[in-house]
C-alpha positions as CSV (number, residue, x, y, z in Angstrom):
1,M,-37.6,202.0,96.2
2,Y,-36.0,205.1,97.6
3,D,-37.7,208.3,96.4
4,S,-35.1,211.0,97.3
5,I,-31.3,211.4,97.7
6,E,-31.9,212.2,101.4
7,H,-33.8,208.9,101.8
8,V,-30.9,207.0,100.2
9,Q,-28.3,208.8,102.4
10,A,-30.4,208.0,105.6
11,A,-30.8,204.4,104.5
12,L,-27.1,204.0,104.1
13,A,-26.5,205.6,107.5
14,E,-28.8,203.0,109.0
15,Q,-26.6,200.3,107.6
16,H,-23.5,202.1,109.2
17,Y,-22.3,203.3,105.8
18,V,-21.3,207.0,105.9
19,A,-21.9,208.5,102.4
20,E,-21.6,212.1,101.4
21,R,-24.3,213.6,99.3
22,G,-22.4,213.2,96.0
23,L,-22.2,209.4,96.4
24,A,-25.8,209.2,97.7
25,T,-26.8,211.1,94.5
26,A,-25.0,208.7,92.3
27,I,-26.6,205.7,94.0
28,F,-30.1,207.3,93.8
29,L,-29.7,207.9,90.1
30,A,-28.3,204.4,89.5
31,L,-31.4,202.9,91.2
32,K,-33.8,205.3,89.4
33,L,-32.3,205.0,85.9
34,R,-31.2,201.4,86.2
35,K,-27.8,202.3,85.1
36,P,-24.6,200.6,86.2
37,L,-22.6,202.5,88.8
38,F,-18.8,202.7,88.2
39,L,-16.9,203.4,91.4
40,E,-13.2,204.3,91.3
41,G,-10.9,205.1,94.1
42,E,-8.0,203.8,96.2
43,A,-8.3,200.3,97.7
44,G,-10.0,200.3,101.0
45,V,-12.2,203.4,100.7
46,G,-15.5,201.4,100.7
47,K,-16.4,200.7,97.1
48,T,-17.2,197.0,97.5
49,E,-19.1,197.7,100.7
50,I,-21.6,199.8,98.8
51,A,-22.8,196.7,96.9
52,K,-23.1,194.7,100.1
53,V,-25.1,197.5,101.7
54,L,-27.4,197.8,98.7
55,S,-28.2,194.1,98.7
56,R,-29.2,194.4,102.4
57,L,-31.3,197.5,101.8
58,L,-33.1,196.1,98.9
59,D,-33.4,192.6,100.4
60,T,-32.0,191.0,97.3
61,E,-29.2,188.6,96.4
62,L,-25.7,189.9,96.1
63,I,-23.9,188.2,93.2
64,R,-20.1,188.9,93.1
65,L,-17.7,188.6,90.2
66,Q,-14.2,189.0,91.5
67,C,-12.0,190.0,88.5
68,Y,-8.5,188.8,87.9
69,E,-6.0,188.5,85.0
70,G,-7.1,185.9,82.6
71,L,-10.8,186.0,83.5
72,D,-12.9,184.7,80.6
73,I,-16.4,183.9,79.6
74,H,-16.4,180.4,81.2
75,A,-15.6,181.8,84.7
76,A,-17.7,185.0,84.3
77,M,-20.8,184.0,82.2
78,Y,-21.4,180.3,81.8
79,E,-19.9,176.9,81.2
80,W,-21.2,173.6,80.0
81,N,-21.0,170.7,82.3
82,Y,-19.2,168.3,80.0
83,A,-19.1,165.4,82.4
84,A,-22.9,165.5,83.0
85,Q,-23.4,165.8,79.2
86,M,-21.3,162.7,78.5
87,L,-23.1,160.7,81.2
88,S,-26.5,161.6,79.8
89,L,-25.4,160.6,76.3
90,R,-24.2,157.2,77.5
91,L,-27.5,156.6,79.4
92,L,-29.5,157.6,76.3
93,E,-27.3,155.4,74.2
94,A,-27.8,152.5,76.5
95,S,-31.6,153.0,76.4
96,G,-31.6,152.7,72.6
97,A,-32.3,156.4,71.9
98,D,-31.6,157.5,68.3
99,R,-29.0,160.0,67.3
100,A,-31.4,162.9,66.8
101,T,-32.8,162.5,70.4
102,M,-29.2,162.4,71.8
103,E,-28.2,165.5,69.9
104,A,-31.3,167.4,70.9
105,S,-30.7,166.6,74.6
106,L,-27.0,167.5,74.6
107,F,-27.3,171.2,75.1
108,A,-30.3,171.3,77.5
109,R,-30.5,174.1,80.1
110,R,-29.9,171.6,82.9
111,F,-26.3,171.1,81.7
112,L,-25.5,174.8,81.7
113,E,-23.6,176.0,84.8
114,A,-24.5,179.7,85.3
115,R,-21.6,181.9,86.5
116,P,-22.1,185.4,88.1
117,L,-23.1,187.4,85.0
118,L,-25.7,184.8,83.8
119,R,-26.9,184.3,87.4
120,A,-27.7,188.0,87.7
121,I,-29.6,188.0,84.5
122,E,-31.7,185.0,85.4
123,A,-32.3,186.2,89.0
124,S,-33.6,189.5,87.6
125,A,-35.7,187.7,85.0
126,A,-37.3,185.7,87.8
127,G,-38.7,189.0,89.2
128,K,-36.2,189.9,91.9
129,P,-33.4,192.0,90.5
130,A,-30.1,191.1,92.1
131,V,-27.2,193.3,93.0
132,L,-24.3,192.4,90.7
133,L,-20.9,193.4,91.9
134,I,-18.1,193.3,89.3
135,D,-15.2,193.9,91.6
136,E,-11.8,195.3,90.6
137,I,-12.5,195.4,86.9
138,D,-9.0,196.9,86.4
139,R,-7.5,193.5,87.3
140,A,-9.1,191.8,84.3
141,D,-7.7,191.9,80.8
142,E,-9.1,194.5,78.4
143,E,-10.6,191.7,76.3
144,F,-12.9,190.9,79.2
145,E,-14.4,194.4,79.1
146,A,-15.8,193.6,75.6
147,L,-17.7,190.7,77.1
148,L,-19.5,193.1,79.4
149,L,-20.6,195.5,76.7
150,E,-23.6,193.4,75.5
151,L,-24.6,192.8,79.1
152,L,-24.4,196.5,80.1
153,S,-26.1,197.7,76.9
154,D,-29.0,195.3,76.7
155,F,-28.8,193.2,79.8
156,Q,-28.8,190.0,77.8
157,V,-26.5,187.0,77.4
158,T,-26.2,185.2,74.1
159,I,-25.5,181.5,74.3
160,P,-25.0,180.0,70.8
161,E,-26.5,176.6,71.7
162,L,-29.6,178.0,73.5
163,G,-30.2,181.5,72.2
164,T,-30.4,184.9,74.0
165,I,-31.4,185.1,77.7
166,T,-32.7,188.5,78.6
167,T,-34.5,190.3,81.4
168,P,-37.0,193.2,81.3
169,T,-35.7,194.4,84.7
170,P,-32.0,194.7,84.8
171,P,-29.9,193.8,87.8
172,I,-28.4,196.6,89.9
173,V,-24.8,196.7,88.7
174,I,-21.9,198.0,90.8
175,I,-18.5,198.0,89.1
176,T,-15.4,198.9,91.1
177,S,-11.8,199.8,90.0
178,N,-8.7,200.6,92.0
179,R,-7.4,202.3,88.8
180,T,-4.3,200.1,88.4
181,R,-5.0,200.6,84.7
182,E,-7.5,202.7,82.7
183,V,-10.8,201.1,81.8
184,H,-12.0,201.6,78.3
185,D,-14.3,204.5,77.5
186,A,-16.9,202.2,75.9
187,L,-17.5,200.5,79.2
188,K,-17.5,203.7,81.2
189,R,-20.0,205.4,78.8
190,R,-22.6,202.8,79.8
191,C,-22.3,203.7,83.5
192,L,-22.7,206.5,86.0
193,Y,-19.3,207.4,87.4
194,T,-18.1,208.4,90.9
195,W,-14.7,208.7,92.4
196,I,-14.5,207.9,96.1
197,E,-11.8,209.8,98.0
198,Y,-10.1,208.9,101.3
199,P,-12.4,210.4,104.0
200,S,-11.6,213.6,105.8
201,F,-10.6,213.5,109.4
202,E,-14.1,214.1,110.8
203,K,-15.7,211.7,108.4
204,E,-13.2,208.9,109.2
205,L,-13.7,209.6,112.9
206,H,-17.4,209.3,112.5
207,I,-16.9,205.9,110.7
208,V,-14.7,204.7,113.5
209,R,-17.2,205.7,116.2
210,I,-19.9,203.8,114.3
211,K,-17.9,200.6,113.6
212,V,-16.1,200.4,117.0
213,P,-18.5,202.1,119.5
214,D,-16.6,200.9,122.6
215,L,-13.6,203.0,121.6
216,S,-12.8,206.0,123.8
217,E,-13.0,209.4,122.1
218,D,-9.3,210.2,122.7
219,L,-8.1,206.9,121.2
220,A,-10.4,207.3,118.3
221,R,-8.9,210.7,117.5
222,Q,-5.4,209.4,117.9
223,V,-6.0,206.5,115.6
224,V,-7.6,208.5,112.8
225,G,-4.9,211.2,113.2
226,V,-2.1,208.5,112.7
227,I,-3.9,206.9,109.7
228,Q,-4.4,210.3,108.1
229,E,-0.7,211.2,108.5
230,M,0.3,207.7,107.2
231,R,-1.4,208.6,103.9
232,S,0.9,211.6,103.5
233,L,4.0,209.3,103.4
234,E,5.4,207.9,100.2
235,L,3.9,204.4,100.5
236,F,3.2,201.7,97.9
237,K,-0.2,201.1,99.5
238,S,-1.6,203.7,101.8
239,P,-4.0,202.4,104.5
240,G,-7.7,202.5,103.6
241,V,-10.7,202.8,105.9
242,A,-10.8,199.0,106.2
243,E,-7.3,199.1,107.8
244,T,-8.4,201.9,110.1
245,I,-11.3,199.8,111.4
246,D,-9.0,196.7,111.7
247,W,-6.4,198.6,113.6
248,T,-9.0,200.2,115.9
249,T,-10.5,196.8,116.6
250,A,-7.0,195.3,117.3
251,L,-6.2,198.1,119.8
252,V,-9.5,197.5,121.6
253,E,-8.6,193.7,121.8
254,L,-5.2,194.7,123.2
255,D,-7.0,196.9,125.8
256,R,-5.2,200.0,124.8
257,R,-6.4,203.4,126.0
258,A,-3.8,205.5,124.2
259,L,-1.3,205.2,121.5
260,S,2.4,205.0,122.1
261,E,5.3,204.7,119.6
262,D,5.9,201.2,120.8
263,I,2.4,199.9,120.3
264,V,2.2,201.6,116.9
265,R,5.5,199.8,115.9
266,E,4.1,196.5,117.2
267,T,0.9,196.7,115.2
268,L,2.1,198.3,111.9
269,G,1.3,195.0,110.2
270,V,-2.4,195.6,110.8
271,I,-2.2,198.9,108.9
272,L,0.5,198.3,106.2
273,K,0.9,195.2,104.0
274,Y,4.3,195.7,102.5
275,Q,7.6,195.5,104.3
276,D,9.0,198.5,102.4
277,D,6.0,200.6,103.6
278,I,6.5,199.4,107.2
279,T,10.2,200.4,107.0
280,T,9.2,203.8,105.6
281,A,6.6,204.3,108.4
282,Q,9.1,203.2,111.1
283,G,11.6,205.8,110.0
284,S,9.0,208.6,110.2
285,L,7.1,207.3,113.2
286,A,8.0,210.0,115.7
287,D,7.1,212.8,113.3
288,V,3.9,211.0,112.3
289,L,2.8,210.7,115.9
290,E,3.5,214.3,116.6
291,R,1.6,215.5,113.6
292,A,-1.2,213.1,114.4
293,R,-1.4,214.5,117.9
294,L,-1.8,218.0,116.6
295,R,-4.3,216.9,114.0
296,A,-6.4,215.1,116.7
297,E,-6.4,218.1,118.9
298,M,-7.4,220.4,116.1
299,G,-9.9,217.9,114.7
300,R,-8.8,218.6,111.1
């Protein structure tokens, strides 16, 4: 386990994740205190990647629960395999088993299909705490948050037919939110909280250098400058760091050495994902490129 904030920050850097001290501190405390870490920020700033990096650093399983509207206990926690139960009952009946025997076997553990939350509890109970990623909790209904309270308070799952499954060593829980709605205070109180901002020019440039090492310094600065300027436009969805890396990789594949207005127009679909945003960017492209050029030269 990592014994200092600096150790955590260095370990993240070895995995090509650039983390400022505030984020490294939150991760260090989450590991030390065994508290869930709640990460909020715009889409594409690297929240989900933290869970992936931690699973590699700790050499443990990453269990991901992708949230969505209508998510319920059957998809998140567990579900009984009714087809297997019925087949087993018919086989027992054919063998002449009595009613008590059949009823006793109906809710055996082998018929229970573990979903991400239960899988994380059982993996941790087996001695190897998993990294549990509850991704985009703001997409789930508020009712689903109530299902998480027992898990995050006591790290246990109650199954009426079997009883309570618990673990003395809780999983490492990362919860992310794009803040499309407010998450209830009762859930947040059980977590450590960190807001992840869009990176500064220099930080994003550093990320690009790490992720796309073959990129020339001039093109790297131009790319980051344009992305930073795009975020100042009135867009429905501003480009995140993921889009910066995708665009940079695309430009390398196109064998580009410098940006031009034409190539930016041709590749806007790599950066922006809504037609209205593309239209807005096209209307401001000349100004964006000029401001990006100045920003790149100044390194701000």
